[in-house]
TIPAZA-673052 format. One record per residue (C-alpha): residue in one letter; x, y, z; residue number from 1. Coordinates in steps of 0.1 Angstrom, whole numbers. Layout:
residues N
<rec><rest>a</rest><c1>X</c1><c2>Y</c2><c3>Z</c3><nr>NUM</nr></rec>
...
This chain:
residues 258
<rec><rest>x</rest><c1>229</c1><c2>732</c2><c3>-527</c3><nr>1</nr></rec>
<rec><rest>x</rest><c1>238</c1><c2>771</c2><c3>-524</c3><nr>2</nr></rec>
<rec><rest>x</rest><c1>273</c1><c2>774</c2><c3>-535</c3><nr>3</nr></rec>
<rec><rest>x</rest><c1>292</c1><c2>782</c2><c3>-505</c3><nr>4</nr></rec>
<rec><rest>x</rest><c1>276</c1><c2>753</c2><c3>-487</c3><nr>5</nr></rec>
<rec><rest>x</rest><c1>291</c1><c2>729</c2><c3>-514</c3><nr>6</nr></rec>
<rec><rest>x</rest><c1>325</c1><c2>737</c2><c3>-497</c3><nr>7</nr></rec>
<rec><rest>x</rest><c1>313</c1><c2>725</c2><c3>-463</c3><nr>8</nr></rec>
<rec><rest>x</rest><c1>319</c1><c2>689</c2><c3>-447</c3><nr>9</nr></rec>
<rec><rest>x</rest><c1>288</c1><c2>690</c2><c3>-427</c3><nr>10</nr></rec>
<rec><rest>x</rest><c1>281</c1><c2>659</c2><c3>-407</c3><nr>11</nr></rec>
<rec><rest>x</rest><c1>311</c1><c2>640</c2><c3>-426</c3><nr>12</nr></rec>
<rec><rest>x</rest><c1>333</c1><c2>617</c2><c3>-406</c3><nr>13</nr></rec>
<rec><rest>x</rest><c1>368</c1><c2>628</c2><c3>-415</c3><nr>14</nr></rec>
<rec><rest>x</rest><c1>401</c1><c2>610</c2><c3>-405</c3><nr>15</nr></rec>
<rec><rest>x</rest><c1>432</c1><c2>628</c2><c3>-403</c3><nr>16</nr></rec>
<rec><rest>x</rest><c1>466</c1><c2>609</c2><c3>-396</c3><nr>17</nr></rec>
<rec><rest>x</rest><c1>496</c1><c2>626</c2><c3>-381</c3><nr>18</nr></rec>
<rec><rest>x</rest><c1>473</c1><c2>650</c2><c3>-365</c3><nr>19</nr></rec>
<rec><rest>x</rest><c1>492</c1><c2>656</c2><c3>-332</c3><nr>20</nr></rec>
<rec><rest>x</rest><c1>512</c1><c2>688</c2><c3>-343</c3><nr>21</nr></rec>
<rec><rest>x</rest><c1>518</c1><c2>709</c2><c3>-375</c3><nr>22</nr></rec>
<rec><rest>x</rest><c1>498</c1><c2>706</c2><c3>-407</c3><nr>23</nr></rec>
<rec><rest>x</rest><c1>478</c1><c2>676</c2><c3>-394</c3><nr>24</nr></rec>
<rec><rest>x</rest><c1>465</c1><c2>694</c2><c3>-363</c3><nr>25</nr></rec>
<rec><rest>x</rest><c1>455</c1><c2>724</c2><c3>-383</c3><nr>26</nr></rec>
<rec><rest>x</rest><c1>436</c1><c2>703</c2><c3>-409</c3><nr>27</nr></rec>
<rec><rest>x</rest><c1>418</c1><c2>686</c2><c3>-383</c3><nr>28</nr></rec>
<rec><rest>x</rest><c1>407</c1><c2>718</c2><c3>-365</c3><nr>29</nr></rec>
<rec><rest>x</rest><c1>397</c1><c2>733</c2><c3>-398</c3><nr>30</nr></rec>
<rec><rest>x</rest><c1>379</c1><c2>702</c2><c3>-410</c3><nr>31</nr></rec>
<rec><rest>x</rest><c1>359</c1><c2>706</c2><c3>-375</c3><nr>32</nr></rec>
<rec><rest>x</rest><c1>353</c1><c2>742</c2><c3>-382</c3><nr>33</nr></rec>
<rec><rest>x</rest><c1>339</c1><c2>732</c2><c3>-417</c3><nr>34</nr></rec>
<rec><rest>x</rest><c1>313</c1><c2>708</c2><c3>-400</c3><nr>35</nr></rec>
<rec><rest>x</rest><c1>331</c1><c2>674</c2><c3>-399</c3><nr>36</nr></rec>
<rec><rest>x</rest><c1>332</c1><c2>648</c2><c3>-370</c3><nr>37</nr></rec>
<rec><rest>x</rest><c1>369</c1><c2>644</c2><c3>-367</c3><nr>38</nr></rec>
<rec><rest>x</rest><c1>389</c1><c2>612</c2><c3>-360</c3><nr>39</nr></rec>
<rec><rest>x</rest><c1>427</c1><c2>617</c2><c3>-356</c3><nr>40</nr></rec>
<rec><rest>x</rest><c1>457</c1><c2>593</c2><c3>-350</c3><nr>41</nr></rec>
<rec><rest>x</rest><c1>494</c1><c2>598</c2><c3>-343</c3><nr>42</nr></rec>
<rec><rest>x</rest><c1>521</c1><c2>578</c2><c3>-322</c3><nr>43</nr></rec>
<rec><rest>x</rest><c1>519</c1><c2>607</c2><c3>-294</c3><nr>44</nr></rec>
<rec><rest>x</rest><c1>486</c1><c2>604</c2><c3>-280</c3><nr>45</nr></rec>
<rec><rest>x</rest><c1>491</c1><c2>632</c2><c3>-256</c3><nr>46</nr></rec>
<rec><rest>x</rest><c1>490</c1><c2>657</c2><c3>-284</c3><nr>47</nr></rec>
<rec><rest>x</rest><c1>458</c1><c2>642</c2><c3>-295</c3><nr>48</nr></rec>
<rec><rest>x</rest><c1>442</c1><c2>645</c2><c3>-263</c3><nr>49</nr></rec>
<rec><rest>x</rest><c1>450</c1><c2>681</c2><c3>-263</c3><nr>50</nr></rec>
<rec><rest>x</rest><c1>437</c1><c2>685</c2><c3>-297</c3><nr>51</nr></rec>
<rec><rest>x</rest><c1>404</c1><c2>665</c2><c3>-290</c3><nr>52</nr></rec>
<rec><rest>x</rest><c1>398</c1><c2>686</c2><c3>-257</c3><nr>53</nr></rec>
<rec><rest>x</rest><c1>400</c1><c2>718</c2><c3>-279</c3><nr>54</nr></rec>
<rec><rest>x</rest><c1>375</c1><c2>706</c2><c3>-304</c3><nr>55</nr></rec>
<rec><rest>x</rest><c1>352</c1><c2>693</c2><c3>-279</c3><nr>56</nr></rec>
<rec><rest>x</rest><c1>353</c1><c2>727</c2><c3>-258</c3><nr>57</nr></rec>
<rec><rest>x</rest><c1>341</c1><c2>744</c2><c3>-291</c3><nr>58</nr></rec>
<rec><rest>x</rest><c1>312</c1><c2>718</c2><c3>-293</c3><nr>59</nr></rec>
<rec><rest>x</rest><c1>324</c1><c2>695</c2><c3>-317</c3><nr>60</nr></rec>
<rec><rest>x</rest><c1>334</c1><c2>658</c2><c3>-317</c3><nr>61</nr></rec>
<rec><rest>x</rest><c1>369</c1><c2>644</c2><c3>-319</c3><nr>62</nr></rec>
<rec><rest>x</rest><c1>379</c1><c2>607</c2><c3>-316</c3><nr>63</nr></rec>
<rec><rest>x</rest><c1>416</c1><c2>600</c2><c3>-311</c3><nr>64</nr></rec>
<rec><rest>x</rest><c1>435</c1><c2>567</c2><c3>-312</c3><nr>65</nr></rec>
<rec><rest>x</rest><c1>472</c1><c2>555</c2><c3>-313</c3><nr>66</nr></rec>
<rec><rest>x</rest><c1>485</c1><c2>552</c2><c3>-349</c3><nr>67</nr></rec>
<rec><rest>x</rest><c1>519</c1><c2>542</c2><c3>-364</c3><nr>68</nr></rec>
<rec><rest>x</rest><c1>514</c1><c2>544</c2><c3>-399</c3><nr>69</nr></rec>
<rec><rest>x</rest><c1>544</c1><c2>525</c2><c3>-407</c3><nr>70</nr></rec>
<rec><rest>x</rest><c1>529</c1><c2>493</c2><c3>-392</c3><nr>71</nr></rec>
<rec><rest>x</rest><c1>498</c1><c2>477</c2><c3>-409</c3><nr>72</nr></rec>
<rec><rest>x</rest><c1>484</c1><c2>461</c2><c3>-380</c3><nr>73</nr></rec>
<rec><rest>x</rest><c1>483</c1><c2>495</c2><c3>-362</c3><nr>74</nr></rec>
<rec><rest>x</rest><c1>466</c1><c2>510</c2><c3>-391</c3><nr>75</nr></rec>
<rec><rest>x</rest><c1>440</c1><c2>484</c2><c3>-393</c3><nr>76</nr></rec>
<rec><rest>x</rest><c1>433</c1><c2>486</c2><c3>-353</c3><nr>77</nr></rec>
<rec><rest>x</rest><c1>430</c1><c2>525</c2><c3>-357</c3><nr>78</nr></rec>
<rec><rest>x</rest><c1>405</c1><c2>520</c2><c3>-386</c3><nr>79</nr></rec>
<rec><rest>x</rest><c1>386</c1><c2>495</c2><c3>-367</c3><nr>80</nr></rec>
<rec><rest>x</rest><c1>385</c1><c2>517</c2><c3>-337</c3><nr>81</nr></rec>
<rec><rest>x</rest><c1>372</c1><c2>547</c2><c3>-358</c3><nr>82</nr></rec>
<rec><rest>x</rest><c1>345</c1><c2>525</c2><c3>-374</c3><nr>83</nr></rec>
<rec><rest>x</rest><c1>335</c1><c2>514</c2><c3>-339</c3><nr>84</nr></rec>
<rec><rest>x</rest><c1>332</c1><c2>549</c2><c3>-328</c3><nr>85</nr></rec>
<rec><rest>x</rest><c1>313</c1><c2>565</c2><c3>-357</c3><nr>86</nr></rec>
<rec><rest>x</rest><c1>300</c1><c2>537</c2><c3>-378</c3><nr>87</nr></rec>
<rec><rest>x</rest><c1>316</c1><c2>550</c2><c3>-411</c3><nr>88</nr></rec>
<rec><rest>x</rest><c1>345</c1><c2>569</c2><c3>-427</c3><nr>89</nr></rec>
<rec><rest>x</rest><c1>335</c1><c2>596</c2><c3>-454</c3><nr>90</nr></rec>
<rec><rest>x</rest><c1>369</c1><c2>614</c2><c3>-458</c3><nr>91</nr></rec>
<rec><rest>x</rest><c1>405</c1><c2>601</c2><c3>-451</c3><nr>92</nr></rec>
<rec><rest>x</rest><c1>434</c1><c2>625</c2><c3>-450</c3><nr>93</nr></rec>
<rec><rest>x</rest><c1>465</c1><c2>608</c2><c3>-453</c3><nr>94</nr></rec>
<rec><rest>x</rest><c1>488</c1><c2>633</c2><c3>-438</c3><nr>95</nr></rec>
<rec><rest>x</rest><c1>512</c1><c2>613</c2><c3>-416</c3><nr>96</nr></rec>
<rec><rest>x</rest><c1>548</c1><c2>613</c2><c3>-430</c3><nr>97</nr></rec>
<rec><rest>x</rest><c1>585</c1><c2>617</c2><c3>-419</c3><nr>98</nr></rec>
<rec><rest>x</rest><c1>616</c1><c2>629</c2><c3>-436</c3><nr>99</nr></rec>
<rec><rest>x</rest><c1>654</c1><c2>635</c2><c3>-424</c3><nr>100</nr></rec>
<rec><rest>x</rest><c1>676</c1><c2>658</c2><c3>-443</c3><nr>101</nr></rec>
<rec><rest>x</rest><c1>706</c1><c2>640</c2><c3>-459</c3><nr>102</nr></rec>
<rec><rest>x</rest><c1>723</c1><c2>632</c2><c3>-493</c3><nr>103</nr></rec>
<rec><rest>x</rest><c1>716</c1><c2>600</c2><c3>-510</c3><nr>104</nr></rec>
<rec><rest>x</rest><c1>753</c1><c2>586</c2><c3>-508</c3><nr>105</nr></rec>
<rec><rest>x</rest><c1>747</c1><c2>590</c2><c3>-470</c3><nr>106</nr></rec>
<rec><rest>x</rest><c1>715</c1><c2>571</c2><c3>-466</c3><nr>107</nr></rec>
<rec><rest>x</rest><c1>716</c1><c2>536</c2><c3>-451</c3><nr>108</nr></rec>
<rec><rest>x</rest><c1>686</c1><c2>510</c2><c3>-456</c3><nr>109</nr></rec>
<rec><rest>x</rest><c1>672</c1><c2>516</c2><c3>-424</c3><nr>110</nr></rec>
<rec><rest>x</rest><c1>666</c1><c2>553</c2><c3>-429</c3><nr>111</nr></rec>
<rec><rest>x</rest><c1>655</c1><c2>546</c2><c3>-465</c3><nr>112</nr></rec>
<rec><rest>x</rest><c1>629</c1><c2>520</c2><c3>-453</c3><nr>113</nr></rec>
<rec><rest>x</rest><c1>616</c1><c2>543</c2><c3>-425</c3><nr>114</nr></rec>
<rec><rest>x</rest><c1>611</c1><c2>572</c2><c3>-450</c3><nr>115</nr></rec>
<rec><rest>x</rest><c1>596</c1><c2>552</c2><c3>-477</c3><nr>116</nr></rec>
<rec><rest>x</rest><c1>573</c1><c2>533</c2><c3>-453</c3><nr>117</nr></rec>
<rec><rest>x</rest><c1>564</c1><c2>565</c2><c3>-435</c3><nr>118</nr></rec>
<rec><rest>x</rest><c1>555</c1><c2>584</c2><c3>-467</c3><nr>119</nr></rec>
<rec><rest>x</rest><c1>544</c1><c2>557</c2><c3>-494</c3><nr>120</nr></rec>
<rec><rest>x</rest><c1>535</c1><c2>524</c2><c3>-477</c3><nr>121</nr></rec>
<rec><rest>x</rest><c1>515</c1><c2>544</c2><c3>-452</c3><nr>122</nr></rec>
<rec><rest>x</rest><c1>492</c1><c2>560</c2><c3>-479</c3><nr>123</nr></rec>
<rec><rest>x</rest><c1>488</c1><c2>525</c2><c3>-497</c3><nr>124</nr></rec>
<rec><rest>x</rest><c1>474</c1><c2>508</c2><c3>-465</c3><nr>125</nr></rec>
<rec><rest>x</rest><c1>454</c1><c2>535</c2><c3>-451</c3><nr>126</nr></rec>
<rec><rest>x</rest><c1>438</c1><c2>541</c2><c3>-482</c3><nr>127</nr></rec>
<rec><rest>x</rest><c1>433</c1><c2>505</c2><c3>-490</c3><nr>128</nr></rec>
<rec><rest>x</rest><c1>416</c1><c2>499</c2><c3>-455</c3><nr>129</nr></rec>
<rec><rest>x</rest><c1>396</c1><c2>530</c2><c3>-457</c3><nr>130</nr></rec>
<rec><rest>x</rest><c1>383</c1><c2>523</c2><c3>-492</c3><nr>131</nr></rec>
<rec><rest>x</rest><c1>372</c1><c2>488</c2><c3>-481</c3><nr>132</nr></rec>
<rec><rest>x</rest><c1>349</c1><c2>504</c2><c3>-454</c3><nr>133</nr></rec>
<rec><rest>x</rest><c1>336</c1><c2>531</c2><c3>-480</c3><nr>134</nr></rec>
<rec><rest>x</rest><c1>327</c1><c2>504</c2><c3>-506</c3><nr>135</nr></rec>
<rec><rest>x</rest><c1>308</c1><c2>486</c2><c3>-479</c3><nr>136</nr></rec>
<rec><rest>x</rest><c1>289</c1><c2>515</c2><c3>-471</c3><nr>137</nr></rec>
<rec><rest>x</rest><c1>277</c1><c2>520</c2><c3>-508</c3><nr>138</nr></rec>
<rec><rest>x</rest><c1>276</c1><c2>558</c2><c3>-509</c3><nr>139</nr></rec>
<rec><rest>x</rest><c1>312</c1><c2>569</c2><c3>-520</c3><nr>140</nr></rec>
<rec><rest>x</rest><c1>340</c1><c2>586</c2><c3>-502</c3><nr>141</nr></rec>
<rec><rest>x</rest><c1>370</c1><c2>607</c2><c3>-505</c3><nr>142</nr></rec>
<rec><rest>x</rest><c1>406</c1><c2>604</c2><c3>-499</c3><nr>143</nr></rec>
<rec><rest>x</rest><c1>430</c1><c2>633</c2><c3>-499</c3><nr>144</nr></rec>
<rec><rest>x</rest><c1>467</c1><c2>623</c2><c3>-498</c3><nr>145</nr></rec>
<rec><rest>x</rest><c1>493</c1><c2>647</c2><c3>-488</c3><nr>146</nr></rec>
<rec><rest>x</rest><c1>522</c1><c2>645</c2><c3>-512</c3><nr>147</nr></rec>
<rec><rest>x</rest><c1>548</c1><c2>672</c2><c3>-515</c3><nr>148</nr></rec>
<rec><rest>x</rest><c1>564</c1><c2>696</c2><c3>-540</c3><nr>149</nr></rec>
<rec><rest>x</rest><c1>595</c1><c2>672</c2><c3>-535</c3><nr>150</nr></rec>
<rec><rest>x</rest><c1>575</c1><c2>646</c2><c3>-554</c3><nr>151</nr></rec>
<rec><rest>x</rest><c1>571</c1><c2>669</c2><c3>-584</c3><nr>152</nr></rec>
<rec><rest>x</rest><c1>605</c1><c2>681</c2><c3>-590</c3><nr>153</nr></rec>
<rec><rest>x</rest><c1>639</c1><c2>671</c2><c3>-579</c3><nr>154</nr></rec>
<rec><rest>x</rest><c1>648</c1><c2>678</c2><c3>-542</c3><nr>155</nr></rec>
<rec><rest>x</rest><c1>685</c1><c2>676</c2><c3>-531</c3><nr>156</nr></rec>
<rec><rest>x</rest><c1>691</c1><c2>661</c2><c3>-498</c3><nr>157</nr></rec>
<rec><rest>x</rest><c1>655</c1><c2>646</c2><c3>-497</c3><nr>158</nr></rec>
<rec><rest>x</rest><c1>662</c1><c2>616</c2><c3>-521</c3><nr>159</nr></rec>
<rec><rest>x</rest><c1>640</c1><c2>587</c2><c3>-504</c3><nr>160</nr></rec>
<rec><rest>x</rest><c1>614</c1><c2>614</c2><c3>-494</c3><nr>161</nr></rec>
<rec><rest>x</rest><c1>611</c1><c2>627</c2><c3>-529</c3><nr>162</nr></rec>
<rec><rest>x</rest><c1>610</c1><c2>594</c2><c3>-544</c3><nr>163</nr></rec>
<rec><rest>x</rest><c1>582</c1><c2>584</c2><c3>-520</c3><nr>164</nr></rec>
<rec><rest>x</rest><c1>561</c1><c2>615</c2><c3>-525</c3><nr>165</nr></rec>
<rec><rest>x</rest><c1>565</c1><c2>610</c2><c3>-564</c3><nr>166</nr></rec>
<rec><rest>x</rest><c1>551</c1><c2>574</c2><c3>-557</c3><nr>167</nr></rec>
<rec><rest>x</rest><c1>521</c1><c2>591</c2><c3>-538</c3><nr>168</nr></rec>
<rec><rest>x</rest><c1>512</c1><c2>613</c2><c3>-567</c3><nr>169</nr></rec>
<rec><rest>x</rest><c1>512</c1><c2>582</c2><c3>-593</c3><nr>170</nr></rec>
<rec><rest>x</rest><c1>495</c1><c2>560</c2><c3>-566</c3><nr>171</nr></rec>
<rec><rest>x</rest><c1>467</c1><c2>587</c2><c3>-563</c3><nr>172</nr></rec>
<rec><rest>x</rest><c1>459</c1><c2>585</c2><c3>-600</c3><nr>173</nr></rec>
<rec><rest>x</rest><c1>458</c1><c2>548</c2><c3>-598</c3><nr>174</nr></rec>
<rec><rest>x</rest><c1>437</c1><c2>545</c2><c3>-568</c3><nr>175</nr></rec>
<rec><rest>x</rest><c1>412</c1><c2>573</c2><c3>-583</c3><nr>176</nr></rec>
<rec><rest>x</rest><c1>408</c1><c2>551</c2><c3>-616</c3><nr>177</nr></rec>
<rec><rest>x</rest><c1>405</c1><c2>518</c2><c3>-595</c3><nr>178</nr></rec>
<rec><rest>x</rest><c1>376</c1><c2>531</c2><c3>-573</c3><nr>179</nr></rec>
<rec><rest>x</rest><c1>360</c1><c2>556</c2><c3>-596</c3><nr>180</nr></rec>
<rec><rest>x</rest><c1>330</c1><c2>528</c2><c3>-599</c3><nr>181</nr></rec>
<rec><rest>x</rest><c1>326</c1><c2>530</c2><c3>-564</c3><nr>182</nr></rec>
<rec><rest>x</rest><c1>320</c1><c2>569</c2><c3>-563</c3><nr>183</nr></rec>
<rec><rest>x</rest><c1>353</c1><c2>573</c2><c3>-542</c3><nr>184</nr></rec>
<rec><rest>x</rest><c1>374</c1><c2>604</c2><c3>-553</c3><nr>185</nr></rec>
<rec><rest>x</rest><c1>411</c1><c2>603</c2><c3>-547</c3><nr>186</nr></rec>
<rec><rest>x</rest><c1>433</c1><c2>634</c2><c3>-550</c3><nr>187</nr></rec>
<rec><rest>x</rest><c1>466</c1><c2>648</c2><c3>-536</c3><nr>188</nr></rec>
<rec><rest>x</rest><c1>479</c1><c2>679</c2><c3>-523</c3><nr>189</nr></rec>
<rec><rest>x</rest><c1>516</c1><c2>686</c2><c3>-527</c3><nr>190</nr></rec>
<rec><rest>x</rest><c1>524</c1><c2>715</c2><c3>-505</c3><nr>191</nr></rec>
<rec><rest>x</rest><c1>556</c1><c2>735</c2><c3>-505</c3><nr>192</nr></rec>
<rec><rest>x</rest><c1>577</c1><c2>736</c2><c3>-472</c3><nr>193</nr></rec>
<rec><rest>x</rest><c1>554</c1><c2>746</c2><c3>-446</c3><nr>194</nr></rec>
<rec><rest>x</rest><c1>558</c1><c2>757</c2><c3>-410</c3><nr>195</nr></rec>
<rec><rest>x</rest><c1>562</c1><c2>727</c2><c3>-387</c3><nr>196</nr></rec>
<rec><rest>x</rest><c1>588</c1><c2>716</c2><c3>-360</c3><nr>197</nr></rec>
<rec><rest>x</rest><c1>603</c1><c2>693</c2><c3>-387</c3><nr>198</nr></rec>
<rec><rest>x</rest><c1>605</c1><c2>720</c2><c3>-415</c3><nr>199</nr></rec>
<rec><rest>x</rest><c1>621</c1><c2>744</c2><c3>-390</c3><nr>200</nr></rec>
<rec><rest>x</rest><c1>645</c1><c2>717</c2><c3>-380</c3><nr>201</nr></rec>
<rec><rest>x</rest><c1>655</c1><c2>708</c2><c3>-414</c3><nr>202</nr></rec>
<rec><rest>x</rest><c1>661</c1><c2>744</c2><c3>-422</c3><nr>203</nr></rec>
<rec><rest>x</rest><c1>686</c1><c2>746</c2><c3>-393</c3><nr>204</nr></rec>
<rec><rest>x</rest><c1>702</c1><c2>715</c2><c3>-403</c3><nr>205</nr></rec>
<rec><rest>x</rest><c1>708</c1><c2>725</c2><c3>-439</c3><nr>206</nr></rec>
<rec><rest>x</rest><c1>720</c1><c2>759</c2><c3>-450</c3><nr>207</nr></rec>
<rec><rest>x</rest><c1>712</c1><c2>749</c2><c3>-488</c3><nr>208</nr></rec>
<rec><rest>x</rest><c1>676</c1><c2>737</c2><c3>-478</c3><nr>209</nr></rec>
<rec><rest>x</rest><c1>673</c1><c2>768</c2><c3>-458</c3><nr>210</nr></rec>
<rec><rest>x</rest><c1>683</c1><c2>790</c2><c3>-487</c3><nr>211</nr></rec>
<rec><rest>x</rest><c1>660</c1><c2>773</c2><c3>-511</c3><nr>212</nr></rec>
<rec><rest>x</rest><c1>630</c1><c2>780</c2><c3>-489</c3><nr>213</nr></rec>
<rec><rest>x</rest><c1>642</c1><c2>818</c2><c3>-490</c3><nr>214</nr></rec>
<rec><rest>x</rest><c1>645</c1><c2>821</c2><c3>-528</c3><nr>215</nr></rec>
<rec><rest>x</rest><c1>621</c1><c2>794</c2><c3>-544</c3><nr>216</nr></rec>
<rec><rest>x</rest><c1>587</c1><c2>801</c2><c3>-529</c3><nr>217</nr></rec>
<rec><rest>x</rest><c1>582</c1><c2>832</c2><c3>-552</c3><nr>218</nr></rec>
<rec><rest>x</rest><c1>552</c1><c2>844</c2><c3>-532</c3><nr>219</nr></rec>
<rec><rest>x</rest><c1>566</c1><c2>844</c2><c3>-499</c3><nr>220</nr></rec>
<rec><rest>x</rest><c1>603</c1><c2>839</c2><c3>-496</c3><nr>221</nr></rec>
<rec><rest>x</rest><c1>597</c1><c2>819</c2><c3>-464</c3><nr>222</nr></rec>
<rec><rest>x</rest><c1>578</c1><c2>789</c2><c3>-451</c3><nr>223</nr></rec>
<rec><rest>x</rest><c1>541</c1><c2>785</c2><c3>-459</c3><nr>224</nr></rec>
<rec><rest>x</rest><c1>517</c1><c2>786</c2><c3>-431</c3><nr>225</nr></rec>
<rec><rest>x</rest><c1>497</c1><c2>755</c2><c3>-424</c3><nr>226</nr></rec>
<rec><rest>x</rest><c1>464</c1><c2>771</c2><c3>-430</c3><nr>227</nr></rec>
<rec><rest>x</rest><c1>475</c1><c2>778</c2><c3>-467</c3><nr>228</nr></rec>
<rec><rest>x</rest><c1>476</c1><c2>740</c2><c3>-470</c3><nr>229</nr></rec>
<rec><rest>x</rest><c1>445</c1><c2>731</c2><c3>-450</c3><nr>230</nr></rec>
<rec><rest>x</rest><c1>419</c1><c2>750</c2><c3>-471</c3><nr>231</nr></rec>
<rec><rest>x</rest><c1>431</c1><c2>732</c2><c3>-504</c3><nr>232</nr></rec>
<rec><rest>x</rest><c1>424</c1><c2>697</c2><c3>-486</c3><nr>233</nr></rec>
<rec><rest>x</rest><c1>389</c1><c2>708</c2><c3>-473</c3><nr>234</nr></rec>
<rec><rest>x</rest><c1>382</c1><c2>719</c2><c3>-510</c3><nr>235</nr></rec>
<rec><rest>x</rest><c1>390</c1><c2>685</c2><c3>-524</c3><nr>236</nr></rec>
<rec><rest>x</rest><c1>373</c1><c2>668</c2><c3>-498</c3><nr>237</nr></rec>
<rec><rest>x</rest><c1>342</c1><c2>688</c2><c3>-503</c3><nr>238</nr></rec>
<rec><rest>x</rest><c1>314</c1><c2>686</c2><c3>-528</c3><nr>239</nr></rec>
<rec><rest>x</rest><c1>328</c1><c2>717</c2><c3>-544</c3><nr>240</nr></rec>
<rec><rest>x</rest><c1>354</c1><c2>692</c2><c3>-560</c3><nr>241</nr></rec>
<rec><rest>x</rest><c1>329</c1><c2>668</c2><c3>-570</c3><nr>242</nr></rec>
<rec><rest>x</rest><c1>344</c1><c2>663</c2><c3>-606</c3><nr>243</nr></rec>
<rec><rest>x</rest><c1>379</c1><c2>662</c2><c3>-596</c3><nr>244</nr></rec>
<rec><rest>x</rest><c1>396</c1><c2>628</c2><c3>-591</c3><nr>245</nr></rec>
<rec><rest>x</rest><c1>431</c1><c2>615</c2><c3>-597</c3><nr>246</nr></rec>
<rec><rest>x</rest><c1>446</c1><c2>650</c2><c3>-595</c3><nr>247</nr></rec>
<rec><rest>x</rest><c1>478</c1><c2>664</c2><c3>-578</c3><nr>248</nr></rec>
<rec><rest>x</rest><c1>472</c1><c2>700</c2><c3>-567</c3><nr>249</nr></rec>
<rec><rest>x</rest><c1>504</c1><c2>717</c2><c3>-561</c3><nr>250</nr></rec>
<rec><rest>x</rest><c1>504</c1><c2>744</c2><c3>-535</c3><nr>251</nr></rec>
<rec><rest>x</rest><c1>540</c1><c2>759</c2><c3>-536</c3><nr>252</nr></rec>
<rec><rest>x</rest><c1>541</c1><c2>796</c2><c3>-540</c3><nr>253</nr></rec>
<rec><rest>x</rest><c1>556</c1><c2>790</c2><c3>-576</c3><nr>254</nr></rec>
<rec><rest>x</rest><c1>584</c1><c2>769</c2><c3>-564</c3><nr>255</nr></rec>
<rec><rest>x</rest><c1>580</c1><c2>745</c2><c3>-591</c3><nr>256</nr></rec>
<rec><rest>x</rest><c1>573</c1><c2>767</c2><c3>-622</c3><nr>257</nr></rec>
<rec><rest>x</rest><c1>609</c1><c2>776</c2><c3>-627</c3><nr>258</nr></rec>
């Protein structure tokens, strides 16, 4: 295979969760541009319809279905629908997540459960169900979990989120070890704060968080762009990363090195 061809996703069925906006939408578009057939899910189907129309207008294929990643029943229904449509799953990108800026002392049980379910429970059950299908297919597969730099270093005002994303990083290693015998690779990408409605709202809500974005992203001094996170995801999902599993690739502009 020519070197550049190893970075492509030609003919692969790629699922992207939380694809209605922000990073997920960019990843879905760029997976299509890399040759994939795309399946996308989120709670807001109107945004998915717009995304699917854009991909199909460019000659691609995009299946969409409602998905609430905090509910295992919804995850199962979504995966069943993807399999019914495409017949298989080659790549799962666990992108969906949620956070709300706030101090640990002010966090109640309801908010804690929502954040942990949306970021850690989500990854566990989406991956479990997708892996069962990949194992049944018998020809391997690929899972890329979207973690965060907040799961690598301390993250003031993001306590439950930081804990959940740290869990994602370690869960990635365990999944990679358990599923290597089935030729399923599992890796994580840990982005810095990336331009999205959620990130921009968080910066408006917290001056300390906004200042951190401006000073700790050494390469930029500002928000990263979604395309800067999508490319590493596509790399890990491709044959170019065929000997990489159980790894967390930190894409943070230098935030975590000092």
